[in-house]
Each structure stands twice: as C-alpha cells, then as structure tokens.
C-alpha positions as CSV (number, residue, x, y, z in Angstrom):
1,X,56.6,-30.1,107.4
2,X,58.7,-30.0,110.5
3,X,59.1,-26.5,111.9
4,X,62.8,-26.9,112.5
5,X,64.1,-28.4,109.2
6,X,67.8,-27.9,108.8
7,X,70.7,-29.0,106.6
8,X,71.1,-32.1,108.7
9,X,67.7,-33.3,107.3
10,X,69.0,-33.4,103.7
11,X,69.2,-36.9,102.4
12,X,72.2,-38.2,100.5
13,X,72.3,-36.5,97.1
14,X,74.8,-38.9,95.4
15,X,73.9,-39.4,91.8
16,X,72.1,-36.1,91.4
17,X,73.3,-33.2,89.3
18,X,72.5,-29.7,90.4
19,X,73.0,-26.3,88.6
20,X,73.1,-23.2,90.9
21,X,73.1,-19.8,89.4
22,X,75.0,-17.0,91.2
23,X,77.0,-19.7,93.0
24,X,80.1,-17.5,93.7
25,X,78.7,-15.9,96.9
26,X,75.9,-15.6,99.4
27,X,73.0,-17.9,99.2
28,X,74.2,-19.5,95.9
29,X,77.6,-20.4,97.3
30,X,76.1,-21.9,100.5
31,X,73.6,-23.9,98.4
32,X,76.4,-25.3,96.3
33,X,78.6,-26.2,99.3
34,X,75.8,-28.0,101.1
35,X,74.6,-30.0,98.2
36,X,78.2,-30.9,97.1
37,X,78.8,-32.0,100.8
38,X,75.8,-34.3,100.5
39,X,77.2,-36.0,97.4
40,X,75.7,-34.1,94.5
41,X,77.5,-33.1,91.4
42,X,77.2,-29.3,91.5
43,X,77.6,-27.0,88.5
44,X,78.4,-23.4,89.6
45,X,77.0,-20.9,87.1
46,X,78.9,-17.7,87.7
47,X,79.4,-14.4,85.8
48,X,82.9,-13.6,87.1
49,X,85.6,-16.1,86.1
50,X,87.8,-15.0,89.0
51,X,85.1,-15.1,91.7
52,X,83.8,-18.4,90.2
53,X,87.2,-20.0,90.5
54,X,87.4,-19.0,94.1
55,X,84.0,-20.4,94.8
56,X,84.9,-23.6,92.9
57,X,87.8,-24.1,95.3
58,X,85.5,-23.6,98.3
59,X,83.0,-26.1,97.1
60,X,85.6,-28.6,96.0
61,X,87.0,-28.6,99.6
62,X,83.7,-29.9,101.0
63,X,82.5,-32.1,98.1
64,X,81.6,-35.6,99.0
65,X,81.0,-36.9,95.5
66,X,81.7,-35.9,92.0
67,X,83.9,-32.8,91.6
68,X,82.1,-29.5,91.1
69,X,82.4,-27.6,87.8
70,X,82.3,-24.0,86.8
71,X,79.8,-22.9,84.1
72,X,80.3,-19.3,82.7
73,X,76.9,-17.5,82.8
74,X,76.0,-13.9,82.5
75,X,72.2,-13.7,83.0
76,X,72.2,-10.1,81.6
77,X,73.3,-11.4,78.2
78,X,71.0,-13.8,76.3
79,X,73.9,-15.0,74.2
80,X,75.6,-16.1,77.4
81,X,72.4,-17.8,78.7
82,X,72.1,-19.8,75.5
83,X,75.8,-20.8,75.6
84,X,75.5,-21.8,79.3
85,X,72.4,-23.9,78.6
86,X,74.1,-25.7,75.7
87,X,77.2,-26.4,77.8
88,X,75.1,-27.8,80.7
89,X,73.1,-30.0,78.3
90,X,76.3,-31.4,76.8
91,X,78.1,-31.9,80.2
92,X,75.2,-33.7,81.7
93,X,74.1,-35.7,78.7
94,X,70.7,-34.1,79.1
95,X,70.3,-35.3,82.6
96,X,69.9,-32.4,85.1
97,X,68.1,-33.1,88.4
98,X,67.9,-29.7,90.0
99,X,68.1,-26.1,88.7
100,X,68.3,-23.4,91.4
101,X,67.6,-20.0,89.9
102,X,69.3,-18.1,92.7
103,X,71.4,-15.3,91.1
104,X,70.2,-11.7,91.2
105,X,71.0,-8.1,91.4
106,X,69.3,-5.8,93.9
107,X,68.0,-2.2,93.6
108,X,70.8,-1.1,91.3
109,X,71.2,2.2,89.6
110,X,69.3,2.4,86.3
111,X,71.0,0.3,83.7
112,X,70.4,-1.9,80.7
113,X,71.4,-5.5,79.9
114,X,73.4,-6.3,76.7
115,X,70.0,-6.9,75.0
116,X,68.5,-3.6,76.1
117,X,66.3,-4.8,79.0
118,X,66.0,-2.9,82.3
119,X,68.9,-4.4,84.3
120,X,67.1,-6.0,87.2
121,X,64.2,-7.4,85.2
122,X,66.6,-8.7,82.6
123,X,68.9,-10.3,85.0
124,X,66.6,-11.6,87.7
125,X,63.6,-12.7,85.6
126,X,64.2,-12.7,81.8
127,X,67.7,-14.4,82.1
128,X,66.4,-17.1,84.4
129,X,63.2,-17.7,82.4
130,X,65.2,-18.2,79.2
131,X,67.7,-20.4,81.0
132,X,64.9,-22.6,82.4
133,X,63.2,-23.0,79.0
134,X,66.5,-23.8,77.3
135,X,67.3,-26.5,80.0
136,X,63.9,-28.2,79.9
137,X,65.2,-31.2,77.8
138,X,67.9,-31.8,80.4
139,X,65.5,-31.5,83.3
140,X,63.1,-34.0,81.6
141,X,66.1,-36.3,81.4
142,X,66.8,-36.0,85.1
143,X,65.1,-38.0,87.9
144,X,62.2,-36.3,89.5
145,X,63.7,-33.0,88.6
146,X,63.1,-29.8,90.4
147,X,63.3,-26.1,89.3
148,X,63.7,-23.8,92.3
149,X,63.2,-20.1,91.6
150,X,64.0,-17.5,94.2
151,X,61.6,-14.7,94.9
152,X,61.8,-12.2,97.7
153,X,59.9,-10.3,100.4
154,X,60.3,-7.4,98.0
155,X,57.7,-9.0,95.8
156,X,55.0,-8.1,98.4
157,X,53.2,-5.0,97.2
158,X,55.2,-5.0,93.9
159,X,53.6,-4.6,90.5
160,X,54.6,-6.0,87.1
161,X,54.2,-3.4,84.4
162,X,53.5,-5.7,81.4
163,X,52.7,-2.6,79.3
164,X,56.1,-1.1,80.1
165,X,58.3,-3.9,81.6
166,X,61.6,-2.1,81.0
167,X,60.5,1.2,82.6
168,X,60.9,3.3,79.5
169,X,57.8,5.5,80.1
170,X,58.0,6.0,83.9
171,X,60.4,7.4,86.4
172,X,62.9,4.8,87.6
173,X,62.8,3.6,91.2
174,X,65.5,1.1,92.1
175,X,63.5,-0.6,94.8
176,X,60.3,-0.8,92.7
177,X,62.2,-2.3,89.8
178,X,63.7,-4.9,92.1
179,X,60.2,-5.7,93.5
180,X,58.9,-6.1,90.0
181,X,61.7,-8.5,89.0
182,X,61.2,-10.7,92.2
183,X,57.4,-10.8,91.8
184,X,58.0,-11.8,88.2
185,X,60.2,-14.7,89.5
186,X,57.3,-15.9,91.7
187,X,54.7,-15.5,89.0
188,X,56.9,-17.3,86.5
189,X,57.6,-20.2,88.9
190,X,53.9,-20.8,89.4
191,X,52.9,-20.5,85.8
192,X,55.7,-23.0,85.0
193,X,54.2,-25.3,87.6
194,X,50.8,-25.1,86.0
195,X,52.3,-26.0,82.6
196,X,54.3,-28.9,84.0
197,X,51.3,-30.7,85.5
198,X,51.6,-34.4,84.6
199,X,55.3,-34.3,84.0
200,X,58.1,-35.7,86.1
201,X,59.5,-32.2,86.7
202,X,58.2,-29.7,89.3
203,X,58.6,-25.9,89.7
204,X,58.9,-24.5,93.2
205,X,59.3,-20.9,94.4
206,X,61.2,-19.9,97.5
207,X,62.3,-16.8,99.4
208,X,65.1,-16.4,102.0
209,X,63.4,-13.9,104.3
210,X,65.6,-11.0,105.4
211,X,69.1,-12.5,105.0
212,X,72.4,-10.6,105.3
213,X,73.8,-11.4,101.9
214,X,75.4,-8.1,101.1
215,X,73.0,-7.3,98.3
216,X,71.5,-4.5,100.4
217,X,74.6,-2.4,99.9
218,X,73.8,-2.3,96.2
219,X,70.5,-0.5,97.0
220,X,72.4,2.2,98.9
221,X,74.9,2.7,96.1
222,X,72.1,3.2,93.5
223,X,71.3,6.6,95.0
224,X,73.3,9.5,93.7
225,X,72.6,11.8,96.6
226,X,75.5,11.2,99.0
227,X,73.4,12.0,102.1
228,X,70.5,9.8,101.1
229,X,73.0,7.1,100.2
230,X,74.7,7.3,103.6
231,X,71.3,7.2,105.4
232,X,70.1,4.1,103.5
233,X,73.4,2.3,103.9
234,X,73.3,2.9,107.6
235,X,69.7,1.7,107.8
236,X,70.7,-1.5,106.1
237,X,73.5,-2.1,108.5
238,X,71.3,-1.6,111.5
239,X,68.5,-3.7,110.0
240,X,70.9,-6.6,109.2
241,X,72.4,-6.4,112.7
242,X,69.0,-6.4,114.5
243,X,66.7,-8.5,112.2
244,X,68.5,-10.4,109.5
245,X,69.4,-14.1,109.4
246,X,72.8,-15.3,108.5
247,X,73.4,-16.9,105.1
248,X,73.3,-20.4,106.5
249,X,69.8,-19.9,107.9
250,X,68.6,-17.9,104.9
251,X,69.6,-20.7,102.5
252,X,67.3,-23.2,104.1
253,X,64.2,-22.5,102.1
254,X,65.8,-23.1,98.8
255,X,67.6,-26.2,100.1
256,X,64.3,-27.5,101.3
257,X,62.7,-26.8,98.0
258,X,65.5,-28.5,96.2
259,X,65.8,-31.7,98.3
260,X,63.0,-32.3,100.9
261,X,60.4,-35.0,100.7
262,X,56.9,-33.7,100.3
263,X,57.7,-30.7,98.2
264,X,55.0,-30.4,95.5
265,X,54.7,-28.7,92.1
266,X,53.7,-25.0,92.7
267,X,54.8,-24.9,96.3
268,X,56.2,-21.7,97.8
269,X,58.8,-22.1,100.6
270,X,60.1,-19.4,103.0
271,X,60.9,-18.7,106.6
272,X,58.0,-19.4,109.0
273,X,58.7,-16.6,111.5
274,X,56.7,-13.4,111.9
275,X,56.2,-11.7,108.5
276,X,58.4,-14.3,106.8
277,X,61.5,-12.3,107.9
278,X,63.3,-15.2,109.5
279,X,62.9,-18.8,110.8
280,X,62.9,-22.3,109.6
281,X,61.4,-23.2,106.2
282,X,57.6,-23.7,105.8
283,X,55.2,-23.9,103.0
284,X,53.6,-20.5,102.4
285,X,50.6,-19.3,100.4
286,X,51.9,-17.6,97.2
287,X,51.1,-14.0,96.6
288,X,47.7,-13.3,94.9
289,X,49.6,-12.1,91.8
290,X,51.4,-15.4,91.5
291,X,48.1,-17.3,91.9
292,X,46.6,-15.4,89.0
293,X,46.5,-17.6,85.9
294,X,45.8,-14.6,83.7
295,X,48.8,-12.7,84.9
296,X,50.9,-15.9,84.6
297,X,49.9,-16.4,81.0
298,X,50.5,-12.7,80.1
299,X,53.9,-12.7,81.8
300,X,54.8,-16.0,80.0
301,X,53.9,-14.5,76.6
302,X,55.7,-11.2,77.2
303,X,58.8,-13.0,78.4
304,X,58.9,-15.2,75.3
305,X,58.4,-12.1,73.1
306,X,61.2,-10.2,74.8
307,X,63.8,-13.0,75.0
308,X,63.0,-14.6,71.7
309,X,63.3,-18.0,73.4
310,X,60.6,-20.6,72.6
311,X,58.7,-21.4,75.8
312,X,58.9,-25.0,77.1
313,X,56.3,-26.3,77.9
314,X,54.6,-24.6,75.1
C-alpha cells in the first residue's frame, strides 16, 4: 500500500451504488461527496430530514454520475432500520456495491434507544449490525461488494460487557460506553469477514484517527457538572487544534477501504502516523479482541438475540 494514498487515487466509481450512514455531516458527508464526485450513485442515510436535505444538495452539487438520493434512517430505532433496508433493496433492485457503516454518537449522556438499548451501543453497533444483515441480499447482488464499518481509537483498551451490554448493572461512564460500542464495531466487522469467506462480498474495518468532526463536543455535554464540562470541552478544543486531522484527511481510511485495490476481507485500515492518530491510510493489525473468534461468535449471537434480526450469513 502506498504511504500517501489520497482521494486522487480513487478510480472511476461509475456504475457502483453506495450507501453511507450518517451522511449529513463530518466523515459521512465527505465520503458521500467524494464517491459521488467519482461517479458513484450515492444513497445518503440520515436521521434528520432537514440536515439530510442540506447534505443532499451539497452532494448533488459535485455528483459526476447518477443523482444522489436520501434514505431516512434512525439507527436507534430498529423499525427505522428495517424500513431503510427495505427501501434500499427496492431502490437498488438488490444490487448494492458498498455499504459504509459510518454514523455514530459519541460519549453521550445516559440514554436509551426506542427499543430500550443503551444509546451508544444501540446506535453505533446494534443498528449497524441489523442494517448490514438486512442488506446482505442486496450486497450479494452487487459487484465485488464491500462492507466498511467504522471503529475508533476509543476501542483500544475498551471492553465489551456481553453479560450486561446495556449497562443496567454498572455505573454509567460515557467514554467507556462509547469505547464498548466502537470495539463492538470492529469485532463485528471481523466476525462478519470470517463468515463471508468464499463469497463475493468482503467486510473491512476502518478508523479515522483523531479527526475534528465535532463529535467530541458531545462528550463534554454529557457531563452534568458545569466545571468538569467546561474543562473537558476546553481540552477537546486544544486537542483538536494541536493534534487532530481535518475531515478530508480523516475520511481517507474509509474511502480506501471502500474503493482501493488490494483491500481484502478482514482488513483493518487507519492512519499510519504515530499511534494511529493521523496520517495516510495503511493496513493495521486489528485489536486482539477483534481477532478473537470466540468473542466474535458470542457478540454475533448476543446481537442477534437483542435485535431480533436473523444473522446473515447464518
């Protein structure tokens, strides 16, 4: 892999159909813009109709091929996930080439999804896992389809509490809950890769390093103590100023995972700089937890039990 891979290295994407979750801002919006600019038909999966419409206009302005489309999707509500999957399958005629599981919430105050799950796990992992399973018929109908699932540096040192995934029996910590959800993303992506062996669909994980997306402000707002909230918010502003990449650079790992030659089933892509904080995309060694087949199997089964969605592949 070249050490300085950029958007300019992306081949023509004409004829390919891509679904990007959380495409109304940040990494998702940039991903949608770049792929539409390379000729792909891009479906923007967004929770807010208003923000989604604005993003649609921005993507439409740079599209070089088929016009982009808006797909209503609230990952924190399984009924919405099912409706979105059905809509995508109908719109694409069961021919989807790339799914980018990008959307996420970060270190929020304690909350529950419409289905009663801890908000971050429910949105970041359970919603995406359900969406992926429901879209497998369309992905199998695509050409050399790819599923790209975003993890995070927050997964390092995190733990998945399979005996208490929704944190009902332990004190809530916003950062720990976020770390659990992003580790679950990586574990799920690699377990999916193992189960896809032999198929013309691959599962790839990626992470953006430390990127100034604005999600960090959510962590600060999750603290009720005004002094602590102010200190954390200030720390994030300083950190983003000194160390963070911009969104254009931070989007490169998922764009590489979605488009580059040489990407294989089970790969993990992230910035190649010190500590994975910033830099051009490279292939990384997945975390030990993600390489654990026993943990992958257990998370797979718990996810199916919680969501009520039939896993695919079985």
